[in-house]
DOGU-504348 format. One record per residue (C-alpha): x, y, z; residue number from 1. Coordinates in steps of 0.5 Angstrom, whole numbers. Example, Ala and Ser with C-alpha at 12.3 -4.5 7.8 and 13.67 -1.06 7.14 Angstrom:
{px 25&py -9&pz 16&vexdren 1}
{px 27&py -2&pz 14&vexdren 2}
END
This chain:
{px -181&py 227&pz 124&vexdren 1}
{px -175&py 223&pz 125&vexdren 2}
{px -175&py 216&pz 128&vexdren 3}
{px -173&py 216&pz 135&vexdren 4}
{px -166&py 214&pz 137&vexdren 5}
{px -162&py 213&pz 143&vexdren 6}
{px -159&py 220&pz 142&vexdren 7}
{px -164&py 225&pz 146&vexdren 8}
{px -160&py 231&pz 147&vexdren 9}
{px -166&py 235&pz 149&vexdren 10}
{px -168&py 230&pz 154&vexdren 11}
{px -161&py 229&pz 157&vexdren 12}
{px -160&py 237&pz 158&vexdren 13}
{px -167&py 237&pz 161&vexdren 14}
{px -166&py 232&pz 166&vexdren 15}
{px -159&py 235&pz 168&vexdren 16}
{px -162&py 241&pz 169&vexdren 17}
{px -168&py 238&pz 173&vexdren 18}
{px -163&py 234&pz 177&vexdren 19}
{px -160&py 241&pz 180&vexdren 20}
{px -167&py 243&pz 182&vexdren 21}
{px -172&py 237&pz 184&vexdren 22}
{px -169&py 230&pz 188&vexdren 23}
{px -167&py 225&pz 183&vexdren 24}
{px -170&py 230&pz 177&vexdren 25}
{px -177&py 227&pz 177&vexdren 26}
{px -183&py 228&pz 181&vexdren 27}
{px -185&py 221&pz 182&vexdren 28}
{px -180&py 215&pz 182&vexdren 29}
{px -184&py 211&pz 177&vexdren 30}
{px -181&py 216&pz 172&vexdren 31}
{px -174&py 216&pz 174&vexdren 32}
{px -172&py 210&pz 169&vexdren 33}
{px -169&py 207&pz 175&vexdren 34}
{px -171&py 200&pz 174&vexdren 35}
{px -168&py 200&pz 167&vexdren 36}
{px -163&py 205&pz 167&vexdren 37}
{px -162&py 211&pz 162&vexdren 38}
{px -165&py 218&pz 162&vexdren 39}
{px -172&py 219&pz 162&vexdren 40}
{px -175&py 222&pz 156&vexdren 41}
{px -178&py 229&pz 157&vexdren 42}
{px -185&py 230&pz 153&vexdren 43}
{px -188&py 236&pz 151&vexdren 44}
{px -195&py 234&pz 148&vexdren 45}
{px -200&py 228&pz 147&vexdren 46}
{px -205&py 227&pz 141&vexdren 47}
{px -209&py 220&pz 141&vexdren 48}
{px -205&py 214&pz 142&vexdren 49}
{px -198&py 218&pz 141&vexdren 50}
{px -193&py 222&pz 145&vexdren 51}
{px -188&py 227&pz 143&vexdren 52}
{px -182&py 228&pz 146&vexdren 53}
{px -178&py 235&pz 146&vexdren 54}
{px -173&py 232&pz 141&vexdren 55}
{px -178&py 232&pz 136&vexdren 56}
{px -179&py 224&pz 136&vexdren 57}
{px -186&py 221&pz 136&vexdren 58}
{px -188&py 214&pz 140&vexdren 59}
{px -194&py 210&pz 141&vexdren 60}
{px -196&py 210&pz 148&vexdren 61}
{px -198&py 204&pz 152&vexdren 62}
{px -197&py 208&pz 159&vexdren 63}
{px -202&py 213&pz 158&vexdren 64}
{px -200&py 217&pz 164&vexdren 65}
{px -200&py 210&pz 168&vexdren 66}
{px -207&py 209&pz 167&vexdren 67}
{px -212&py 215&pz 166&vexdren 68}
{px -212&py 216&pz 159&vexdren 69}
{px -216&py 210&pz 157&vexdren 70}
{px -219&py 215&pz 151&vexdren 71}
{px -212&py 217&pz 149&vexdren 72}
{px -209&py 224&pz 150&vexdren 73}
{px -213&py 230&pz 148&vexdren 74}
{px -220&py 227&pz 147&vexdren 75}
{px -225&py 232&pz 144&vexdren 76}
{px -230&py 231&pz 150&vexdren 77}
{px -225&py 232&pz 155&vexdren 78}
{px -222&py 238&pz 153&vexdren 79}
{px -228&py 241&pz 151&vexdren 80}
{px -231&py 240&pz 159&vexdren 81}
{px -224&py 242&pz 162&vexdren 82}
{px -224&py 249&pz 157&vexdren 83}
{px -232&py 250&pz 159&vexdren 84}
{px -230&py 249&pz 167&vexdren 85}
{px -224&py 253&pz 166&vexdren 86}
{px -228&py 259&pz 163&vexdren 87}
{px -232&py 259&pz 170&vexdren 88}
{px -226&py 259&pz 175&vexdren 89}
{px -220&py 254&pz 177&vexdren 90}
{px -222&py 253&pz 185&vexdren 91}
{px -227&py 255&pz 189&vexdren 92}
{px -226&py 251&pz 196&vexdren 93}
{px -234&py 251&pz 196&vexdren 94}
{px -239&py 246&pz 194&vexdren 95}
{px -241&py 245&pz 186&vexdren 96}
{px -246&py 241&pz 182&vexdren 97}
{px -240&py 238&pz 178&vexdren 98}
{px -238&py 234&pz 184&vexdren 99}
{px -245&py 231&pz 185&vexdren 100}
{px -245&py 230&pz 178&vexdren 101}
{px -238&py 226&pz 178&vexdren 102}
{px -241&py 222&pz 185&vexdren 103}
{px -247&py 220&pz 181&vexdren 104}
{px -243&py 217&pz 175&vexdren 105}
{px -239&py 213&pz 180&vexdren 106}
{px -245&py 211&pz 184&vexdren 107}
{px -249&py 209&pz 178&vexdren 108}
{px -243&py 205&pz 175&vexdren 109}
{px -241&py 201&pz 181&vexdren 110}
{px -246&py 198&pz 185&vexdren 111}
{px -242&py 197&pz 191&vexdren 112}
{px -242&py 204&pz 192&vexdren 113}
{px -248&py 208&pz 195&vexdren 114}
{px -244&py 214&pz 197&vexdren 115}
{px -237&py 217&pz 195&vexdren 116}
{px -232&py 222&pz 197&vexdren 117}
{px -228&py 226&pz 192&vexdren 118}
{px -220&py 227&pz 194&vexdren 119}
{px -214&py 229&pz 190&vexdren 120}
{px -210&py 223&pz 189&vexdren 121}
{px -211&py 215&pz 190&vexdren 122}
{px -206&py 216&pz 196&vexdren 123}
{px -211&py 220&pz 199&vexdren 124}
{px -217&py 215&pz 198&vexdren 125}
{px -213&py 209&pz 201&vexdren 126}
{px -211&py 213&pz 207&vexdren 127}
{px -218&py 216&pz 208&vexdren 128}
{px -221&py 209&pz 207&vexdren 129}
{px -217&py 205&pz 212&vexdren 130}
{px -218&py 211&pz 217&vexdren 131}
{px -225&py 210&pz 216&vexdren 132}
{px -225&py 202&pz 217&vexdren 133}
{px -221&py 203&pz 223&vexdren 134}
{px -226&py 208&pz 226&vexdren 135}
{px -232&py 204&pz 224&vexdren 136}
{px -230&py 198&pz 226&vexdren 137}
{px -226&py 200&pz 232&vexdren 138}
{px -220&py 195&pz 231&vexdren 139}
{px -213&py 197&pz 229&vexdren 140}
{px -210&py 192&pz 224&vexdren 141}
{px -210&py 192&pz 217&vexdren 142}
{px -209&py 187&pz 212&vexdren 143}
{px -205&py 188&pz 206&vexdren 144}
{px -201&py 184&pz 201&vexdren 145}
{px -194&py 184&pz 198&vexdren 146}
{px -194&py 187&pz 191&vexdren 147}
{px -200&py 191&pz 192&vexdren 148}
{px -199&py 198&pz 192&vexdren 149}
{px -204&py 203&pz 195&vexdren 150}
{px -200&py 210&pz 195&vexdren 151}
{px -195&py 212&pz 199&vexdren 152}
{px -199&py 212&pz 206&vexdren 153}
{px -194&py 211&pz 212&vexdren 154}
{px -198&py 205&pz 214&vexdren 155}
{px -198&py 201&pz 208&vexdren 156}
{px -190&py 202&pz 206&vexdren 157}
{px -189&py 196&pz 209&vexdren 158}
{px -185&py 189&pz 208&vexdren 159}
{px -187&py 182&pz 210&vexdren 160}
{px -184&py 180&pz 217&vexdren 161}
{px -181&py 173&pz 218&vexdren 162}
{px -188&py 169&pz 217&vexdren 163}
{px -194&py 171&pz 213&vexdren 164}
{px -198&py 172&pz 220&vexdren 165}
{px -192&py 177&pz 223&vexdren 166}
{px -194&py 184&pz 223&vexdren 167}
{px -190&py 188&pz 218&vexdren 168}
{px -184&py 193&pz 219&vexdren 169}
{px -183&py 199&pz 215&vexdren 170}
{px -180&py 199&pz 208&vexdren 171}
{px -178&py 206&pz 207&vexdren 172}
{px -174&py 211&pz 212&vexdren 173}
{px -178&py 216&pz 215&vexdren 174}
{px -184&py 211&pz 216&vexdren 175}
{px -183&py 209&pz 224&vexdren 176}
{px -185&py 202&pz 227&vexdren 177}
{px -190&py 205&pz 231&vexdren 178}
{px -194&py 207&pz 224&vexdren 179}
{px -193&py 200&pz 221&vexdren 180}
{px -194&py 196&pz 227&vexdren 181}
{px -202&py 195&pz 226&vexdren 182}
{px -201&py 193&pz 219&vexdren 183}
{px -200&py 185&pz 217&vexdren 184}
{px -197&py 183&pz 210&vexdren 185}
{px -199&py 177&pz 207&vexdren 186}
{px -198&py 173&pz 200&vexdren 187}
{px -203&py 175&pz 195&vexdren 188}
{px -207&py 170&pz 192&vexdren 189}
{px -207&py 165&pz 198&vexdren 190}
{px -213&py 164&pz 201&vexdren 191}
{px -210&py 159&pz 206&vexdren 192}
{px -205&py 164&pz 209&vexdren 193}
{px -211&py 169&pz 209&vexdren 194}
{px -215&py 164&pz 213&vexdren 195}
{px -209&py 163&pz 218&vexdren 196}
{px -208&py 170&pz 219&vexdren 197}
{px -216&py 171&pz 221&vexdren 198}
{px -215&py 165&pz 226&vexdren 199}
{px -209&py 169&pz 229&vexdren 200}
{px -211&py 176&pz 229&vexdren 201}
{px -219&py 176&pz 227&vexdren 202}
{px -221&py 180&pz 233&vexdren 203}
{px -216&py 186&pz 232&vexdren 204}
{px -217&py 186&pz 224&vexdren 205}
{px -221&py 192&pz 222&vexdren 206}
{px -220&py 191&pz 214&vexdren 207}
{px -217&py 188&pz 209&vexdren 208}
{px -215&py 192&pz 203&vexdren 209}
{px -212&py 189&pz 196&vexdren 210}
{px -212&py 190&pz 189&vexdren 211}
{px -217&py 186&pz 185&vexdren 212}
{px -213&py 186&pz 179&vexdren 213}
{px -206&py 188&pz 181&vexdren 214}
{px -202&py 193&pz 177&vexdren 215}
{px -196&py 194&pz 181&vexdren 216}
{px -192&py 188&pz 181&vexdren 217}
{px -194&py 187&pz 173&vexdren 218}
{px -202&py 185&pz 171&vexdren 219}
{px -204&py 180&pz 176&vexdren 220}
{px -211&py 178&pz 177&vexdren 221}
{px -214&py 175&pz 183&vexdren 222}
{px -216&py 168&pz 183&vexdren 223}
{px -223&py 166&pz 184&vexdren 224}
{px -222&py 162&pz 190&vexdren 225}
{px -218&py 168&pz 193&vexdren 226}
{px -223&py 173&pz 192&vexdren 227}
{px -228&py 169&pz 195&vexdren 228}
{px -224&py 168&pz 201&vexdren 229}
{px -223&py 175&pz 202&vexdren 230}
{px -231&py 176&pz 202&vexdren 231}
{px -232&py 170&pz 206&vexdren 232}
{px -227&py 171&pz 212&vexdren 233}
{px -228&py 179&pz 212&vexdren 234}
{px -236&py 178&pz 213&vexdren 235}
{px -235&py 172&pz 218&vexdren 236}
{px -230&py 176&pz 223&vexdren 237}
{px -233&py 183&pz 222&vexdren 238}
{px -228&py 186&pz 218&vexdren 239}
{px -229&py 191&pz 212&vexdren 240}
{px -226&py 189&pz 205&vexdren 241}
{px -223&py 195&pz 201&vexdren 242}
{px -222&py 194&pz 194&vexdren 243}
{px -217&py 199&pz 191&vexdren 244}
{px -219&py 200&pz 184&vexdren 245}
{px -215&py 206&pz 183&vexdren 246}
{px -212&py 203&pz 177&vexdren 247}
{px -217&py 198&pz 175&vexdren 248}
{px -223&py 202&pz 176&vexdren 249}
{px -227&py 204&pz 170&vexdren 250}
{px -220&py 200&pz 166&vexdren 251}
{px -222&py 193&pz 166&vexdren 252}
{px -229&py 194&pz 166&vexdren 253}
{px -234&py 200&pz 167&vexdren 254}
{px -236&py 197&pz 174&vexdren 255}
{px -229&py 196&pz 175&vexdren 256}
{px -226&py 189&pz 177&vexdren 257}
{px -231&py 187&pz 182&vexdren 258}
{px -236&py 187&pz 177&vexdren 259}
{px -232&py 181&pz 173&vexdren 260}
{px -230&py 178&pz 180&vexdren 261}
{px -237&py 178&pz 182&vexdren 262}
{px -235&py 180&pz 189&vexdren 263}
{px -238&py 186&pz 193&vexdren 264}
{px -233&py 190&pz 197&vexdren 265}
{px -235&py 194&pz 203&vexdren 266}
{px -231&py 200&pz 201&vexdren 267}
{px -227&py 202&pz 194&vexdren 268}
{px -222&py 207&pz 192&vexdren 269}
{px -221&py 210&pz 186&vexdren 270}
{px -217&py 215&pz 182&vexdren 271}
{px -214&py 215&pz 175&vexdren 272}
{px -219&py 215&pz 170&vexdren 273}
{px -224&py 218&pz 174&vexdren 274}
{px -220&py 225&pz 173&vexdren 275}
{px -219&py 224&pz 166&vexdren 276}
{px -212&py 226&pz 167&vexdren 277}
{px -213&py 231&pz 172&vexdren 278}
{px -211&py 230&pz 179&vexdren 279}
{px -217&py 226&pz 183&vexdren 280}
{px -218&py 220&pz 187&vexdren 281}
{px -225&py 218&pz 191&vexdren 282}
{px -227&py 213&pz 196&vexdren 283}
{px -234&py 210&pz 197&vexdren 284}
{px -238&py 204&pz 199&vexdren 285}
{px -244&py 202&pz 204&vexdren 286}
{px -248&py 208&pz 206&vexdren 287}
{px -247&py 206&pz 213&vexdren 288}
{px -240&py 206&pz 213&vexdren 289}
{px -239&py 213&pz 209&vexdren 290}
{px -244&py 216&pz 214&vexdren 291}
{px -238&py 216&pz 219&vexdren 292}
{px -234&py 221&pz 216&vexdren 293}
{px -234&py 228&pz 218&vexdren 294}
{px -239&py 232&pz 218&vexdren 295}
{px -244&py 227&pz 218&vexdren 296}
{px -240&py 223&pz 223&vexdren 297}
{px -234&py 223&pz 227&vexdren 298}
{px -228&py 220&pz 222&vexdren 299}
{px -224&py 226&pz 220&vexdren 300}
{px -222&py 228&pz 213&vexdren 301}
{px -221&py 234&pz 209&vexdren 302}
{px -218&py 237&pz 203&vexdren 303}
{px -218&py 244&pz 200&vexdren 304}
{px -218&py 242&pz 193&vexdren 305}
{px -222&py 236&pz 193&vexdren 306}
{px -227&py 236&pz 188&vexdren 307}
{px -223&py 241&pz 184&vexdren 308}
{px -228&py 244&pz 178&vexdren 309}
{px -223&py 242&pz 173&vexdren 310}
{px -222&py 235&pz 175&vexdren 311}
{px -229&py 234&pz 176&vexdren 312}
{px -230&py 236&pz 169&vexdren 313}
{px -225&py 232&pz 166&vexdren 314}
{px -227&py 226&pz 170&vexdren 315}
{px -235&py 227&pz 169&vexdren 316}
{px -233&py 227&pz 161&vexdren 317}
{px -229&py 221&pz 161&vexdren 318}
{px -234&py 217&pz 165&vexdren 319}
{px -240&py 219&pz 160&vexdren 320}
{px -236&py 217&pz 154&vexdren 321}
{px -235&py 211&pz 157&vexdren 322}
{px -242&py 210&pz 159&vexdren 323}
{px -245&py 212&pz 152&vexdren 324}
{px -240&py 209&pz 147&vexdren 325}
{px -238&py 203&pz 151&vexdren 326}
{px -231&py 202&pz 148&vexdren 327}
{px -230&py 196&pz 152&vexdren 328}
{px -231&py 191&pz 147&vexdren 329}
{px -226&py 195&pz 142&vexdren 330}
{px -221&py 195&pz 148&vexdren 331}
{px -222&py 188&pz 149&vexdren 332}
{px -221&py 186&pz 141&vexdren 333}
{px -215&py 191&pz 141&vexdren 334}
{px -212&py 188&pz 147&vexdren 335}
{px -213&py 181&pz 146&vexdren 336}
{px -209&py 182&pz 139&vexdren 337}
{px -203&py 186&pz 142&vexdren 338}
{px -203&py 180&pz 148&vexdren 339}
{px -203&py 175&pz 143&vexdren 340}
{px -198&py 178&pz 138&vexdren 341}
{px -193&py 179&pz 144&vexdren 342}
{px -194&py 172&pz 146&vexdren 343}
{px -192&py 169&pz 139&vexdren 344}
{px -186&py 174&pz 138&vexdren 345}
{px -183&py 172&pz 145&vexdren 346}
{px -185&py 164&pz 144&vexdren 347}
{px -181&py 165&pz 137&vexdren 348}
{px -175&py 168&pz 140&vexdren 349}
{px -175&py 162&pz 145&vexdren 350}
{px -175&py 167&pz 151&vexdren 351}
{px -178&py 164&pz 157&vexdren 352}
{px -184&py 169&pz 159&vexdren 353}
{px -191&py 169&pz 161&vexdren 354}
{px -196&py 174&pz 159&vexdren 355}
{px -202&py 176&pz 164&vexdren 356}
{px -208&py 180&pz 161&vexdren 357}
{px -214&py 183&pz 164&vexdren 358}
{px -218&py 187&pz 159&vexdren 359}
{px -214&py 193&pz 157&vexdren 360}
{px -208&py 192&pz 162&vexdren 361}
{px -203&py 187&pz 161&vexdren 362}
{px -196&py 185&pz 162&vexdren 363}
{px -190&py 181&pz 159&vexdren 364}
{px -187&py 178&pz 164&vexdren 365}
{px -180&py 175&pz 163&vexdren 366}
{px -181&py 169&pz 167&vexdren 367}
{px -183&py 162&pz 165&vexdren 368}
{px -188&py 161&pz 170&vexdren 369}
{px -195&py 164&pz 171&vexdren 370}
{px -194&py 170&pz 176&vexdren 371}
{px -199&py 170&pz 182&vexdren 372}
{px -196&py 173&pz 187&vexdren 373}
{px -190&py 177&pz 189&vexdren 374}
{px -185&py 171&pz 190&vexdren 375}
{px -186&py 169&pz 183&vexdren 376}
{px -186&py 176&pz 180&vexdren 377}
{px -179&py 178&pz 184&vexdren 378}
{px -176&py 172&pz 180&vexdren 379}
{px -177&py 175&pz 173&vexdren 380}
{px -171&py 177&pz 169&vexdren 381}
{px -171&py 185&pz 170&vexdren 382}
{px -164&py 185&pz 166&vexdren 383}
{px -168&py 182&pz 160&vexdren 384}
{px -174&py 187&pz 161&vexdren 385}
{px -169&py 193&pz 161&vexdren 386}
{px -166&py 191&pz 154&vexdren 387}
{px -173&py 190&pz 152&vexdren 388}
{px -176&py 197&pz 154&vexdren 389}
{px -170&py 201&pz 151&vexdren 390}
{px -170&py 197&pz 144&vexdren 391}
{px -178&py 199&pz 144&vexdren 392}
{px -176&py 206&pz 146&vexdren 393}
{px -171&py 206&pz 140&vexdren 394}
{px -176&py 204&pz 135&vexdren 395}
{px -182&py 209&pz 138&vexdren 396}
{px -186&py 205&pz 143&vexdren 397}
{px -187&py 207&pz 150&vexdren 398}
{px -188&py 202&pz 155&vexdren 399}
{px -188&py 202&pz 162&vexdren 400}
{px -180&py 203&pz 165&vexdren 401}
{px -181&py 197&pz 170&vexdren 402}
{px -182&py 190&pz 169&vexdren 403}
{px -187&py 191&pz 175&vexdren 404}
{px -192&py 196&pz 172&vexdren 405}
{px -198&py 194&pz 167&vexdren 406}
{px -198&py 197&pz 160&vexdren 407}
{px -205&py 200&pz 158&vexdren 408}
{px -209&py 200&pz 151&vexdren 409}
{px -213&py 206&pz 150&vexdren 410}
{px -219&py 207&pz 145&vexdren 411}
{px -214&py 211&pz 141&vexdren 412}
{px -210&py 206&pz 139&vexdren 413}
{px -211&py 203&pz 132&vexdren 414}
{px -209&py 196&pz 129&vexdren 415}
{px -204&py 200&pz 125&vexdren 416}
{px -201&py 202&pz 132&vexdren 417}
{px -201&py 195&pz 134&vexdren 418}
{px -198&py 193&pz 127&vexdren 419}
{px -192&py 198&pz 129&vexdren 420}
{px -191&py 195&pz 136&vexdren 421}
{px -191&py 188&pz 134&vexdren 422}
{px -186&py 189&pz 128&vexdren 423}
{px -182&py 193&pz 133&vexdren 424}
{px -183&py 187&pz 139&vexdren 425}
{px -181&py 182&pz 134&vexdren 426}
{px -174&py 185&pz 132&vexdren 427}
{px -172&py 187&pz 139&vexdren 428}
{px -174&py 180&pz 142&vexdren 429}
{px -170&py 177&pz 137&vexdren 430}
{px -164&py 181&pz 138&vexdren 431}
{px -164&py 180&pz 146&vexdren 432}
{px -166&py 172&pz 146&vexdren 433}
END
């Protein structure tokens, strides 16, 4: 096995071909290296904590398919479950007992979820939860927070208006003003701003949706005061509180970030880990709210492949391993060691930085102030981050290719993997200081 270098001719050739067939050469912008420059690495397989590219290089993987691979790649229990399901068929378009099994595992783990519906992605989950909230409350406005990502839902691809209490404007071509006119964008971790918004728009607000631990402006946890304000203000004004735990669900704790915050949302959206690496999403919550969905109620949502047998098998196997082995203390130990090592390396190199972590999610921010919202995150030194990313990549460490994505530790990572990572980190930080 050769040590990775910045010469990856097969990846370059694969990307050149992909550019002629696929817009931008990738099927999701997060894979494009747009924030760091260079050519995306094309992988052919994963094993445990490692990825192997088509040029024969091995990398310690801290992306984990952007979160789902909490058990590492090709965990035996997950592979066995998929193979067993595959032997019986790939899709039926009809109910299976496996769907109920996965639903029950989710309900047992997350006390706020009394009923749950499976979909195919986190985007579908958030889109459906918002429709449900509007249908249940009869109100039009949804509050979201700058820097929180809830999938490519038209009404949520919006930027803040001229003030915190101004309704949003589209943030992407193809999203019409009419689609976003009922979305209100506020600053994250700002209880006072949230209260002002409710004072102004309260009678029209159907729901507030937020990530209790943000993963798409880097790892940014909600403060206790902000979490408390979310719950108190939504209850006071008859709005629903939606926690988007597509990333944090089963990642920061078995019961999700809400179990750490001690806050009970009305609805929760999930994805990533609950599919064990296969496409899946879910939304669930209070039974009286969920029972408004067709066919029990009148709010429409459907999906041909929802509850796909392979995805439910992989998801159920993953959740059972997490439930039965309780790897969270191990993940906490490994993650704390990695975070402390990265912090010490950046300090020794004299690089302005701050490190944020919640469980096995973390981000090394190239900014000298703690990051609590998008306004601060946007001030990070992204050029230095790009040098950091490529320096690690060339040393066999695969990190998220954006300052604004969290990295993930899995149960497959070992102290030897961390040693290699920290050695590489010290070399790179010393060079880019």
